[in-house]
VOMARMI-803582 format. One record per residue (C-alpha): x, y, z; residue in one letter; residue number from 1. Coordinates in steps of 0.1 Angstrom, whole numbers, padded with zeros to 4 digits, always signed. Layout:
<nodes>
@east X	north Y	up Z	aa a	i NUM
...
</nodes>
This chain:
<nodes>
@east +0185	north +0250	up -0094	aa m	i 1
@east +0207	north +0260	up -0126	aa k	i 2
@east +0210	north +0295	up -0131	aa e	i 3
@east +0199	north +0293	up -0167	aa e	i 4
@east +0163	north +0281	up -0155	aa l	i 5
@east +0155	north +0311	up -0134	aa m	i 6
@east +0141	north +0330	up -0162	aa n	i 7
@east +0120	north +0306	up -0179	aa q	i 8
@east +0089	north +0287	up -0178	aa q	i 9
@east +0099	north +0251	up -0159	aa v	i 10
@east +0081	north +0220	up -0151	aa l	i 11
@east +0087	north +0207	up -0117	aa a	i 12
@east +0080	north +0174	up -0103	aa m	i 13
@east +0076	north +0169	up -0062	aa y	i 14
@east +0079	north +0136	up -0044	aa d	i 15
@east +0081	north +0130	up -0006	aa v	i 16
@east +0104	north +0098	up +0001	aa r	i 17
@east +0099	north +0076	up +0027	aa g	i 18
@east +0063	north +0082	up +0038	aa i	i 19
@east +0056	north +0045	up +0049	aa q	i 20
@east +0086	north +0040	up +0069	aa s	i 21
@east +0081	north +0073	up +0085	aa y	i 22
@east +0044	north +0060	up +0093	aa i	i 23
@east +0053	north +0027	up +0107	aa f	i 24
@east +0087	north +0039	up +0125	aa k	i 25
@east +0069	north +0038	up +0159	aa s	i 26
@east +0049	north +0009	up +0176	aa n	i 27
@east +0024	north +0035	up +0193	aa a	i 28
@east -0011	north +0037	up +0178	aa a	i 29
@east -0010	north +0075	up +0183	aa k	i 30
@east +0020	north +0081	up +0165	aa e	i 31
@east +0010	north +0058	up +0136	aa i	i 32
@east -0025	north +0073	up +0132	aa v	i 33
@east -0010	north +0107	up +0136	aa g	i 34
@east +0021	north +0102	up +0111	aa a	i 35
@east -0009	north +0092	up +0086	aa s	i 36
@east -0027	north +0123	up +0092	aa a	i 37
@east +0005	north +0144	up +0089	aa l	i 38
@east +0016	north +0133	up +0054	aa v	i 39
@east -0018	north +0132	up +0040	aa e	i 40
@east -0020	north +0156	up +0010	aa k	i 41
@east +0013	north +0169	up +0024	aa i	i 42
@east +0024	north +0185	up -0010	aa i	i 43
@east -0005	north +0202	up -0020	aa t	i 44
@east -0009	north +0214	up +0018	aa n	i 45
@east +0025	north +0227	up +0016	aa g	i 46
@east +0017	north +0244	up -0019	aa l	i 47
@east -0014	north +0261	up -0005	aa r	i 48
@east +0007	north +0276	up +0026	aa e	i 49
@east +0032	north +0291	up +0003	aa y	i 50
@east +0004	north +0309	up -0016	aa v	i 51
@east -0008	north +0320	up +0016	aa q	i 52
@east +0024	north +0334	up +0026	aa a	i 53
@east +0027	north +0349	up -0009	aa q	i 54
@east -0007	north +0365	up -0005	aa k	i 55
@east +0002	north +0380	up +0030	aa k	i 56
@east +0035	north +0395	up +0016	aa n	i 57
@east +0022	north +0412	up -0015	aa e	i 58
@east -0015	north +0407	up -0021	aa g	i 59
@east -0030	north +0378	up -0045	aa d	i 60
@east -0039	north +0399	up -0080	aa k	i 61
@east -0072	north +0383	up -0098	aa e	i 62
@east -0066	north +0382	up -0136	aa i	i 63
@east -0087	north +0382	up -0168	aa v	i 64
@east -0083	north +0353	up -0193	aa d	i 65
@east -0084	north +0352	up -0228	aa t	i 66
@east -0121	north +0347	up -0224	aa e	i 67
@east -0126	north +0372	up -0203	aa g	i 68
@east -0137	north +0354	up -0172	aa a	i 69
@east -0126	north +0366	up -0138	aa t	i 70
@east -0111	north +0351	up -0104	aa g	i 71
@east -0080	north +0331	up -0118	aa i	i 72
@east -0054	north +0335	up -0091	aa s	i 73
@east -0017	north +0338	up -0100	aa r	i 74
@east -0012	north +0304	up -0078	aa y	i 75
@east -0034	north +0277	up -0087	aa m	i 76
@east -0035	north +0250	up -0067	aa t	i 77
@east -0072	north +0234	up -0071	aa d	i 78
@east -0060	north +0211	up -0100	aa w	i 79
@east -0091	north +0189	up -0096	aa k	i 80
@east -0116	north +0220	up -0103	aa n	i 81
@east -0096	north +0249	up -0121	aa d	i 82
@east -0090	north +0254	up -0158	aa d	i 83
@east -0062	north +0231	up -0169	aa p	i 84
@east -0051	north +0258	up -0196	aa a	i 85
@east -0051	north +0286	up -0172	aa a	i 86
@east -0013	north +0288	up -0173	aa f	i 87
@east -0011	north +0283	up -0211	aa l	i 88
@east -0035	north +0310	up -0218	aa k	i 89
@east -0028	north +0335	up -0191	aa n	i 90
@east +0010	north +0347	up -0188	aa p	i 91
@east +0001	north +0363	up -0152	aa e	i 92
@east -0004	north +0330	up -0141	aa v	i 93
@east +0029	north +0322	up -0120	aa e	i 94
@east +0023	north +0286	up -0108	aa m	i 95
@east -0003	north +0261	up -0114	aa q	i 96
@east -0006	north +0224	up -0103	aa i	i 97
@east -0010	north +0202	up -0135	aa m	i 98
@east -0020	north +0171	up -0117	aa f	i 99
@east -0012	north +0147	up -0088	aa i	i 100
@east -0006	north +0111	up -0095	aa g	i 101
@east +0012	north +0081	up -0082	aa g	i 102
@east +0021	north +0103	up -0052	aa g	i 103
@east +0038	north +0128	up -0071	aa n	i 104
@east +0029	north +0163	up -0079	aa a	i 105
@east +0037	north +0180	up -0114	aa y	i 106
@east +0036	north +0221	up -0112	aa v	i 107
@east +0042	north +0244	up -0141	aa l	i 108
@east +0061	north +0278	up -0131	aa f	i 109
@east +0062	north +0309	up -0151	aa r	i 110
@east +0099	north +0316	up -0139	aa h	i 111
@east +0123	north +0294	up -0124	aa g	i 112
@east +0132	north +0317	up -0098	aa s	i 113
@east +0095	north +0312	up -0083	aa e	i 114
@east +0102	north +0274	up -0085	aa c	i 115
@east +0133	north +0277	up -0065	aa k	i 116
@east +0114	north +0299	up -0038	aa k	i 117
@east +0088	north +0271	up -0036	aa v	i 118
@east +0116	north +0245	up -0033	aa n	i 119
@east +0129	north +0261	up -0004	aa h	i 120
@east +0096	north +0266	up +0013	aa f	i 121
@east +0084	north +0229	up +0009	aa l	i 122
@east +0118	north +0217	up +0023	aa a	i 123
@east +0115	north +0238	up +0053	aa k	i 124
@east +0076	north +0228	up +0058	aa y	i 125
@east +0085	north +0192	up +0057	aa l	i 126
@east +0110	north +0201	up +0081	aa l	i 127
@east +0087	north +0219	up +0107	aa d	i 128
@east +0056	north +0194	up +0102	aa r	i 129
@east +0073	north +0162	up +0104	aa t	i 130
@east +0109	north +0165	up +0110	aa y	i 131
@east +0122	north +0140	up +0090	aa s	i 132
@east +0106	north +0132	up +0058	aa l	i 133
@east +0127	north +0142	up +0026	aa n	i 134
@east +0116	north +0159	up -0003	aa l	i 135
@east +0128	north +0151	up -0038	aa a	i 136
@east +0127	north +0178	up -0065	aa v	i 137
@east +0133	north +0176	up -0103	aa a	i 138
@east +0129	north +0206	up -0125	aa v	i 139
@east +0134	north +0206	up -0163	aa v	i 140
@east +0126	north +0237	up -0189	aa p	i 141
@east +0093	north +0238	up -0202	aa k	i 142
@east +0089	north +0232	up -0241	aa t	i 143
@east +0061	north +0228	up -0262	aa d	i 144
@east +0061	north +0190	up -0264	aa s	i 145
@east +0045	north +0176	up -0232	aa y	i 146
@east +0054	north +0141	up -0244	aa e	i 147
@east +0091	north +0152	up -0242	aa n	i 148
@east +0090	north +0170	up -0208	aa d	i 149
@east +0071	north +0143	up -0192	aa y	i 150
@east +0099	north +0118	up -0200	aa g	i 151
@east +0128	north +0140	up -0192	aa a	i 152
@east +0112	north +0149	up -0158	aa i	i 153
@east +0106	north +0113	up -0149	aa n	i 154
@east +0143	north +0103	up -0158	aa d	i 155
@east +0155	north +0131	up -0139	aa k	i 156
@east +0138	north +0121	up -0108	aa m	i 157
@east +0148	north +0086	up -0110	aa r	i 158
@east +0184	north +0099	up -0114	aa e	i 159
@east +0180	north +0120	up -0082	aa i	i 160
@east +0164	north +0093	up -0063	aa k	i 161
@east +0193	north +0070	up -0070	aa a	i 162
@east +0217	north +0096	up -0059	aa s	i 163
@east +0200	north +0113	up -0031	aa m	i 164
@east +0208	north +0104	up +0002	aa p	i 165
@east +0181	north +0098	up +0029	aa l	i 166
@east +0191	north +0128	up +0054	aa n	i 167
@east +0181	north +0121	up +0090	aa m	i 168
@east +0181	north +0142	up +0118	aa p	i 169
@east +0208	north +0139	up +0143	aa m	i 170
@east +0205	north +0109	up +0167	aa g	i 171
@east +0213	north +0111	up +0206	aa a	i 172
@east +0245	north +0120	up +0219	aa l	i 173
@east +0258	north +0094	up +0243	aa p	i 174
@east +0248	north +0119	up +0273	aa f	i 175
@east +0214	north +0125	up +0257	aa m	i 176
@east +0179	north +0103	up +0271	aa a	i 177
@east +0169	north +0086	up +0237	aa a	i 178
@east +0134	north +0071	up +0224	aa d	i 179
@east +0137	north +0032	up +0230	aa s	i 180
@east +0127	north +0024	up +0193	aa i	i 181
@east +0142	north +0052	up +0170	aa t	i 182
@east +0170	north +0062	up +0192	aa g	i 183
@east +0162	north +0098	up +0184	aa a	i 184
@east +0169	north +0125	up +0214	aa p	i 185
@east +0139	north +0128	up +0238	aa l	i 186
@east +0133	north +0167	up +0233	aa t	i 187
@east +0098	north +0177	up +0250	aa r	i 188
@east +0075	north +0169	up +0277	aa k	i 189
@east +0039	north +0161	up +0267	aa e	i 190
@east +0008	north +0166	up +0289	aa r	i 191
@east +0009	north +0128	up +0296	aa d	i 192
@east +0038	north +0135	up +0320	aa g	i 193
@east +0063	north +0116	up +0293	aa n	i 194
@east +0091	north +0127	up +0272	aa y	i 195
@east +0092	north +0121	up +0235	aa y	i 196
@east +0114	north +0132	up +0206	aa s	i 197
@east +0106	north +0158	up +0184	aa t	i 198
@east +0091	north +0138	up +0155	aa e	i 199
@east +0072	north +0116	up +0179	aa a	i 200
@east +0056	north +0147	up +0194	aa g	i 201
@east +0047	north +0162	up +0160	aa l	i 202
@east +0028	north +0129	up +0152	aa k	i 203
@east +0012	north +0128	up +0187	aa r	i 204
@east +0000	north +0164	up +0181	aa a	i 205
@east -0013	north +0155	up +0148	aa a	i 206
@east -0035	north +0125	up +0160	aa f	i 207
@east -0072	north +0132	up +0154	aa p	i 208
@east -0093	north +0139	up +0187	aa e	i 209
@east -0122	north +0117	up +0178	aa q	i 210
@east -0098	north +0088	up +0176	aa e	i 211
@east -0091	north +0063	up +0205	aa d	i 212
@east -0056	north +0059	up +0214	aa e	i 213
@east -0062	north +0022	up +0221	aa k	i 214
@east -0072	north +0020	up +0186	aa i	i 215
@east -0048	north -0012	up +0178	aa f	i 216
@east -0053	north -0026	up +0213	aa d	i 217
@east -0091	north -0027	up +0207	aa n	i 218
@east -0086	north -0043	up +0174	aa m	i 219
@east -0072	north -0076	up +0187	aa v	i 220
@east -0095	north -0107	up +0198	aa t	i 221
@east -0074	north -0116	up +0228	aa e	i 222
@east -0053	north -0095	up +0252	aa k	i 223
@east -0020	north -0101	up +0258	aa g	i 224
@east +0009	north -0124	up +0240	aa n	i 225
@east -0016	north -0139	up +0218	aa s	i 226
@east -0031	north -0109	up +0205	aa s	i 227
@east -0029	north -0109	up +0165	aa t	i 228
@east -0032	north -0082	up +0139	aa l	i 229
@east -0023	north -0077	up +0105	aa a	i 230
@east -0011	north -0052	up +0083	aa v	i 231
@east -0020	north -0052	up +0047	aa f	i 232
@east -0005	north -0031	up +0016	aa h	i 233
@east -0023	north -0028	up -0018	aa i	i 234
@east -0008	north -0015	up -0049	aa d	i 235
@east -0023	north -0010	up -0086	aa g	i 236
@east -0007	north -0031	up -0115	aa n	i 237
@east +0010	north -0015	up -0144	aa s	i 238
@east -0001	north +0021	up -0140	aa m	i 239
@east +0030	north +0032	up -0158	aa g	i 240
@east +0015	north +0012	up -0189	aa n	i 241
@east -0020	north +0026	up -0186	aa k	i 242
@east -0004	north +0062	up -0187	aa i	i 243
@east +0014	north +0054	up -0217	aa r	i 244
@east -0014	north +0038	up -0232	aa e	i 245
@east -0035	north +0068	up -0225	aa t	i 246
@east -0011	north +0094	up -0236	aa m	i 247
@east -0001	north +0076	up -0268	aa n	i 248
@east -0002	north +0104	up -0295	aa g	i 249
@east -0009	north +0134	up -0273	aa i	i 250
@east +0020	north +0160	up -0274	aa k	i 251
@east +0005	north +0193	up -0267	aa g	i 252
@east +0000	north +0205	up -0229	aa y	i 253
@east -0034	north +0215	up -0230	aa e	i 254
@east -0048	north +0179	up -0241	aa d	i 255
@east -0021	north +0164	up -0221	aa a	i 256
@east -0029	north +0179	up -0189	aa i	i 257
@east -0067	north +0174	up -0192	aa s	i 258
@east -0062	north +0140	up -0204	aa k	i 259
@east -0036	north +0133	up -0171	aa m	i 260
@east -0059	north +0146	up -0147	aa r	i 261
@east -0090	north +0128	up -0161	aa e	i 262
@east -0068	north +0096	up -0157	aa l	i 263
@east -0053	north +0104	up -0123	aa s	i 264
@east -0089	north +0112	up -0108	aa l	i 265
@east -0103	north +0081	up -0125	aa n	i 266
@east -0078	north +0060	up -0106	aa i	i 267
@east -0084	north +0078	up -0074	aa s	i 268
@east -0120	north +0073	up -0077	aa r	i 269
@east -0122	north +0036	up -0084	aa q	i 270
@east -0098	north +0028	up -0059	aa f	i 271
@east -0115	north +0051	up -0033	aa r	i 272
@east -0148	north +0035	up -0042	aa a	i 273
@east -0131	north -0004	up -0038	aa a	i 274
@east -0117	north +0008	up -0005	aa v	i 275
@east -0152	north +0020	up +0006	aa d	i 276
@east -0168	north -0010	up -0004	aa e	i 277
@east -0142	north -0034	up +0012	aa m	i 278
@east -0147	north -0012	up +0047	aa k	i 279
@east -0186	north -0019	up +0046	aa a	i 280
@east -0176	north -0057	up +0039	aa y	i 281
@east -0151	north -0055	up +0067	aa m	i 282
@east -0180	north -0042	up +0089	aa d	i 283
@east -0206	north -0066	up +0079	aa s	i 284
@east -0182	north -0099	up +0087	aa i	i 285
@east -0166	north -0082	up +0118	aa a	i 286
@east -0193	north -0094	up +0145	aa p	i 287
@east -0183	north -0130	up +0135	aa r	i 288
@east -0153	north -0125	up +0153	aa i	i 289
@east -0155	north -0132	up +0190	aa k	i 290
@east -0143	north -0113	up +0220	aa d	i 291
@east -0139	north -0079	up +0204	aa t	i 292
@east -0167	north -0061	up +0221	aa k	i 293
@east -0179	north -0040	up +0192	aa g	i 294
@east -0149	north -0023	up +0185	aa h	i 295
@east -0138	north -0012	up +0151	aa k	i 296
@east -0113	north -0039	up +0138	aa l	i 297
@east -0096	north -0019	up +0112	aa y	i 298
@east -0079	north +0015	up +0104	aa r	i 299
@east -0071	north +0031	up +0072	aa e	i 300
@east -0035	north +0043	up +0072	aa i	i 301
@east -0030	north +0056	up +0036	aa i	i 302
@east -0053	north +0057	up +0005	aa v	i 303
@east -0036	north +0076	up -0019	aa a	i 304
@east -0047	north +0067	up -0053	aa g	i 305
@east -0039	north +0031	up -0060	aa d	i 306
@east -0015	north +0028	up -0027	aa d	i 307
@east -0033	north +0014	up -0001	aa i	i 308
@east -0025	north +0004	up +0035	aa t	i 309
@east -0045	north -0010	up +0064	aa f	i 310
@east -0040	north -0020	up +0100	aa v	i 311
@east -0067	north -0048	up +0110	aa c	i 312
@east -0077	north -0077	up +0131	aa n	i 313
@east -0058	north -0106	up +0118	aa a	i 314
@east -0090	north -0125	up +0107	aa k	i 315
@east -0101	north -0097	up +0088	aa l	i 316
@east -0073	north -0098	up +0065	aa a	i 317
@east -0074	north -0123	up +0040	aa i	i 318
@east -0113	north -0119	up +0034	aa p	i 319
@east -0107	north -0081	up +0030	aa a	i 320
@east -0078	north -0082	up +0005	aa v	i 321
@east -0096	north -0110	up -0014	aa k	i 322
@east -0131	north -0089	up -0015	aa f	i 323
@east -0109	north -0056	up -0026	aa f	i 324
@east -0090	north -0074	up -0058	aa l	i 325
@east -0122	north -0091	up -0067	aa e	i 326
@east -0143	north -0056	up -0066	aa n	i 327
@east -0116	north -0037	up -0083	aa i	i 328
@east -0112	north -0065	up -0111	aa g	i 329
@east -0151	north -0061	up -0117	aa k	i 330
@east -0146	north -0026	up -0127	aa k	i 331
@east -0125	north -0039	up -0154	aa g	i 332
@east -0099	north -0011	up -0162	aa e	i 333
@east -0078	north -0017	up -0133	aa f	i 334
@east -0059	north -0046	up -0113	aa s	i 335
@east -0040	north -0048	up -0083	aa a	i 336
@east -0017	north -0069	up -0059	aa c	i 337
@east -0019	north -0072	up -0022	aa g	i 338
@east +0003	north -0083	up +0005	aa g	i 339
@east -0006	north -0092	up +0041	aa i	i 340
@east +0016	north -0094	up +0071	aa a	i 341
@east +0004	north -0110	up +0102	aa f	i 342
@east +0017	north -0105	up +0133	aa f	i 343
@east +0013	north -0104	up +0173	aa n	i 344
@east +0008	north -0070	up +0185	aa s	i 345
@east +0041	north -0068	up +0202	aa h	i 346
@east +0059	north -0074	up +0170	aa f	i 347
@east +0075	north -0043	up +0156	aa p	i 348
@east +0051	north -0023	up +0133	aa f	i 349
@east +0078	north -0012	up +0107	aa s	i 350
@east +0091	north -0046	up +0104	aa d	i 351
@east +0054	north -0059	up +0097	aa a	i 352
@east +0049	north -0031	up +0073	aa y	i 353
@east +0080	north -0041	up +0053	aa q	i 354
@east +0069	north -0077	up +0053	aa v	i 355
@east +0038	north -0067	up +0037	aa a	i 356
@east +0050	north -0048	up +0011	aa e	i 357
@east +0076	north -0074	up +0004	aa a	i 358
@east +0044	north -0099	up -0001	aa c	i 359
@east +0028	north -0073	up -0024	aa c	i 360
@east +0061	north -0072	up -0047	aa e	i 361
@east +0059	north -0111	up -0042	aa s	i 362
@east +0025	north -0111	up -0057	aa a	i 363
@east +0033	north -0087	up -0083	aa k	i 364
@east +0062	north -0110	up -0093	aa k	i 365
@east +0041	north -0141	up -0100	aa r	i 366
@east +0016	north -0116	up -0117	aa a	i 367
@east +0044	north -0104	up -0142	aa k	i 368
@east +0051	north -0138	up -0152	aa q	i 369
@east +0046	north -0145	up -0189	aa a	i 370
@east +0027	north -0177	up -0184	aa e	i 371
@east +0002	north -0158	up -0159	aa c	i 372
@east -0004	north -0128	up -0179	aa k	i 373
@east -0033	north -0125	up -0201	aa g	i 374
@east -0041	north -0111	up -0236	aa d	i 375
@east -0021	north -0078	up -0243	aa n	i 376
@east +0001	north -0086	up -0213	aa d	i 377
@east -0027	north -0081	up -0190	aa k	i 378
@east -0015	north -0086	up -0154	aa i	i 379
@east -0041	north -0101	up -0130	aa g	i 380
@east -0049	north -0100	up -0094	aa n	i 381
@east -0026	north -0116	up -0069	aa f	i 382
@east -0023	north -0118	up -0030	aa l	i 383
@east +0004	north -0129	up -0007	aa d	i 384
@east +0008	north -0131	up +0030	aa y	i 385
@east +0032	north -0143	up +0055	aa q	i 386
@east +0032	north -0147	up +0094	aa i	i 387
@east +0058	north -0127	up +0110	aa c	i 388
@east +0077	north -0146	up +0136	aa t	i 389
@east +0111	north -0131	up +0128	aa n	i 390
@east +0122	north -0096	up +0120	aa i	i 391
@east +0140	north -0111	up +0090	aa r	i 392
@east +0110	north -0122	up +0074	aa a	i 393
@east +0110	north -0086	up +0054	aa s	i 394
@east +0137	north -0103	up +0032	aa e	i 395
@east +0111	north -0125	up +0020	aa l	i 396
@east +0126	north -0144	up -0008	aa e	i 397
@east +0160	north -0155	up +0013	aa a	i 398
@east +0135	north -0162	up +0045	aa y	i 399
@east +0112	north -0184	up +0024	aa r	i 400
@east +0144	north -0202	up +0010	aa d	i 401
@east +0154	north -0209	up +0046	aa r	i 402
@east +0123	north -0217	up +0064	aa h	i 403
@east +0101	north -0230	up +0037	aa y	i 404
@east +0122	north -0255	up +0017	aa t	i 405
@east +0129	north -0290	up +0022	aa v	i 406
@east +0151	north -0314	up -0001	aa e	i 407
@east +0155	north -0284	up -0025	aa g	i 408
@east +0116	north -0279	up -0028	aa k	i 409
@east +0095	north -0251	up -0016	aa t	i 410
@east +0064	north -0264	up +0005	aa f	i 411
@east +0043	north -0234	up +0003	aa i	i 412
@east +0023	north -0222	up -0030	aa f	i 413
@east +0016	north -0189	up -0026	aa r	i 414
@east +0007	north -0163	up -0042	aa p	i 415
@east -0028	north -0171	up -0053	aa y	i 416
@east -0047	north -0158	up -0081	aa y	i 417
@east -0080	north -0137	up -0074	aa v	i 418
@east -0101	north -0140	up -0107	aa p	i 419
@east -0118	north -0116	up -0126	aa f	i 420
@east -0155	north -0116	up -0127	aa e	i 421
@east -0156	north -0113	up -0164	aa k	i 422
@east -0125	north -0129	up -0180	aa d	i 423
@east -0120	north -0108	up -0212	aa d	i 424
@east -0082	north -0113	up -0211	aa w	i 425
@east -0080	north -0154	up -0212	aa n	i 426
@east -0064	north -0151	up -0176	aa m	i 427
@east -0088	north -0172	up -0156	aa n	i 428
@east -0081	north -0204	up -0169	aa e	i 429
@east -0044	north -0198	up -0172	aa k	i 430
@east -0040	north -0192	up -0132	aa n	i 431
@east -0065	north -0217	up -0124	aa d	i 432
@east -0036	north -0238	up -0106	aa c	i 433
@east -0033	north -0205	up -0085	aa y	i 434
@east -0068	north -0196	up -0079	aa n	i 435
@east -0074	north -0185	up -0043	aa i	i 436
@east -0107	north -0208	up -0044	aa s	i 437
@east -0082	north -0237	up -0039	aa r	i 438
@east -0068	north -0223	up -0009	aa l	i 439
@east -0102	north -0213	up +0006	aa i	i 440
@east -0117	north -0248	up +0000	aa y	i 441
@east -0090	north -0266	up +0022	aa w	i 442
@east -0091	north -0237	up +0047	aa l	i 443
@east -0128	north -0247	up +0053	aa r	i 444
@east -0115	north -0285	up +0052	aa y	i 445
@east -0088	north -0281	up +0081	aa f	i 446
@east -0110	north -0255	up +0102	aa t	i 447
@east -0140	north -0282	up +0103	aa q	i 448
@east -0165	north -0259	up +0088	aa e	i 449
@east -0202	north -0274	up +0097	aa e	i 450
@east -0224	north -0281	up +0070	aa d	i 451
@east -0200	north -0281	up +0043	aa a	i 452
@east -0215	north -0307	up +0024	aa e	i 453
@east -0195	north -0300	up -0008	aa d	i 454
@east -0163	north -0308	up +0010	aa l	i 455
@east -0172	north -0347	up +0002	aa a	i 456
@east -0154	north -0359	up +0030	aa d	i 457
@east -0157	north -0356	up +0069	aa t	i 458
@east -0136	north -0327	up +0079	aa s	i 459
@east -0105	north -0334	up +0093	aa i	i 460
@east -0101	north -0334	up +0134	aa a	i 461
@east -0078	north -0303	up +0146	aa r	i 462
@east -0053	north -0325	up +0163	aa s	i 463
@east -0047	north -0345	up +0128	aa k	i 464
@east -0045	north -0310	up +0109	aa a	i 465
@east -0016	north -0299	up +0133	aa k	i 466
@east +0000	north -0329	up +0127	aa s	i 467
@east -0004	north -0327	up +0091	aa l	i 468
@east +0009	north -0292	up +0091	aa r	i 469
@east +0039	north -0303	up +0114	aa d	i 470
@east +0047	north -0333	up +0091	aa t	i 471
@east +0048	north -0314	up +0052	aa i	i 472
@east +0079	north -0295	up +0064	aa p	i 473
@east +0097	north -0330	up +0069	aa m	i 474
@east +0100	north -0341	up +0037	aa g	i 475
@east +0081	north -0364	up +0009	aa e	i 476
@east +0086	north -0400	up +0028	aa t	i 477
@east +0072	north -0385	up +0059	aa e	i 478
@east +0044	north -0370	up +0044	aa l	i 479
@east +0034	north -0401	up +0028	aa k	i 480
@east +0035	north -0420	up +0060	aa s	i 481
@east +0014	north -0391	up +0075	aa e	i 482
@east -0010	north -0395	up +0049	aa l	i 483
@east -0012	north -0433	up +0047	aa s	i 484
@east -0021	north -0432	up +0087	aa f	i 485
@east -0046	north -0405	up +0079	aa l	i 486
@east -0063	north -0428	up +0054	aa k	i 487
@east -0062	north -0457	up +0079	aa s	i 488
@east -0085	north -0432	up +0102	aa r	i 489
@east -0109	north -0423	up +0075	aa g	i 490
@east -0094	north -0394	up +0058	aa y	i 491
@east -0087	north -0409	up +0025	aa g	i 492
@east -0096	north -0379	up +0007	aa k	i 493
@east -0060	north -0364	up +0015	aa l	i 494
@east -0037	north -0391	up +0000	aa k	i 495
@east -0061	north -0394	up -0030	aa a	i 496
@east -0056	north -0355	up -0035	aa e	i 497
@east -0019	north -0360	up -0029	aa y	i 498
@east -0014	north -0388	up -0057	aa e	i 499
@east -0035	north -0368	up -0081	aa k	i 500
@east -0011	north -0335	up -0075	aa d	i 501
@east +0019	north -0334	up -0053	aa v	i 502
@east +0014	north -0296	up -0054	aa r	i 503
@east -0018	north -0298	up -0033	aa t	i 504
@east +0005	north -0305	up -0002	aa a	i 505
@east +0019	north -0269	up -0005	aa a	i 506
@east -0017	north -0255	up -0007	aa i	i 507
@east -0023	north -0276	up +0025	aa w	i 508
@east +0006	north -0261	up +0042	aa y	i 509
@east -0007	north -0226	up +0033	aa d	i 510
@east -0039	north -0233	up +0048	aa a	i 511
@east -0027	north -0252	up +0077	aa l	i 512
@east -0004	north -0223	up +0086	aa e	i 513
@east -0032	north -0195	up +0088	aa i	i 514
@east -0062	north -0216	up +0099	aa m	i 515
@east -0062	north -0196	up +0133	aa d	i 516
@east -0054	north -0164	up +0117	aa w	i 517
@east -0086	north -0158	up +0092	aa t	i 518
@east -0123	north -0160	up +0101	aa i	i 519
@east -0138	north -0196	up +0103	aa k	i 520
@east -0158	north -0206	up +0072	aa g	i 521
@east -0157	north -0170	up +0058	aa e	i 522
@east -0170	north -0181	up +0024	aa e	i 523
@east -0169	north -0207	up -0002	aa e	i 524
</nodes>
């Protein structure tokens, strides 16, 4: 930190980098779940540890604020409940968390020298607790203008992230035993008799006692090579724009802190409520999946504001993400996009998560297209998915150009739009061609859903559905020939729909590719 900041008030911003890759670095359920427990609230927990250390060193002092109330600490970390103006009103308050939003913590310090001590403490805290996570810190001098300071510190953080290397611990030397996945040196022997790296040992130690170590194995429908899981990642849309709209015209710290806290808590509450409702929905439909023996079929990995990641039985993924996006859309204030990676349980979790994240970005890319936006540039809810058959699938756009293109045209239609219940932004009609109901309709058709009178045609036999799936990637000529054959066998609906709109074939392929990866006849 610059010397001139040591004796003046500063605003600091903290961001822990690489959390998702840290969690999914291993394929072991005990390490993934343990890592998710380790990183939860790690910044606030670190700051509280620092406060406890200070109390031991010098004793915490209670002070009197300007209104005569007692009990305000020199170090204030309970940002959800404390007085947002305590730092501004009481010169003896040394440190106060303003708010935490988007995974970042914003903290006010009376003296830059105190901030420097906290930075050193937090860096060591992360090293001791996680071994390999990196802490990014931006510090700017505090002025009377929150608006200017907030802009300055976010600009500084972007610069720091752009130039900051992701420092990793030293790997194994040639004469050392190494972890088969991460390559880290094996440093400790655990109670199970196996040797683990330092990072793996810390993750395993954090694994909750009440959890089953076979949590992911218990999720799958079938044991062995054909066992299938999914990881899905959901991220809120346009949160930066929401902040700018909320904070427009607010310059002073006192009003700004209250407003930002209110917004951050509102985001957390609404997304948390939608997650809890999604979990209840998953519980309600899980019994329809056979051969799971009543096990829990999903596990929450991260829910941090609008940043959400789950691992689940493959058949739950599309219904769950669709339900979440519909539910967050009902609240009206926020929207989100979701990405799903389907994979066999032996596929590397770290690669599967990267595919889910890439699918989420793909969904956001379509959502942000001018023709898909609603009034006032409102962005809708979209979801995308990908079956992982190759670790290169994380480079999603290039992978799809290579594997889902024929005759210069893509033969998939996703991402799909999940409509709002109340369309106040003229978006549902604009995105009707991408409406997920189209995918659901053909999923029901190809999976031979019983009593589906509204399909207005005999559901296609499974062997013929597979033949159509294999024909679509061959090109237009082969597809037309296949459709003529199917018409001769009583499936004239397909040819009629294709002649009406050739894009329907891409929706067919999307449905046919995942017809074994989702619950049969999940909903209309």
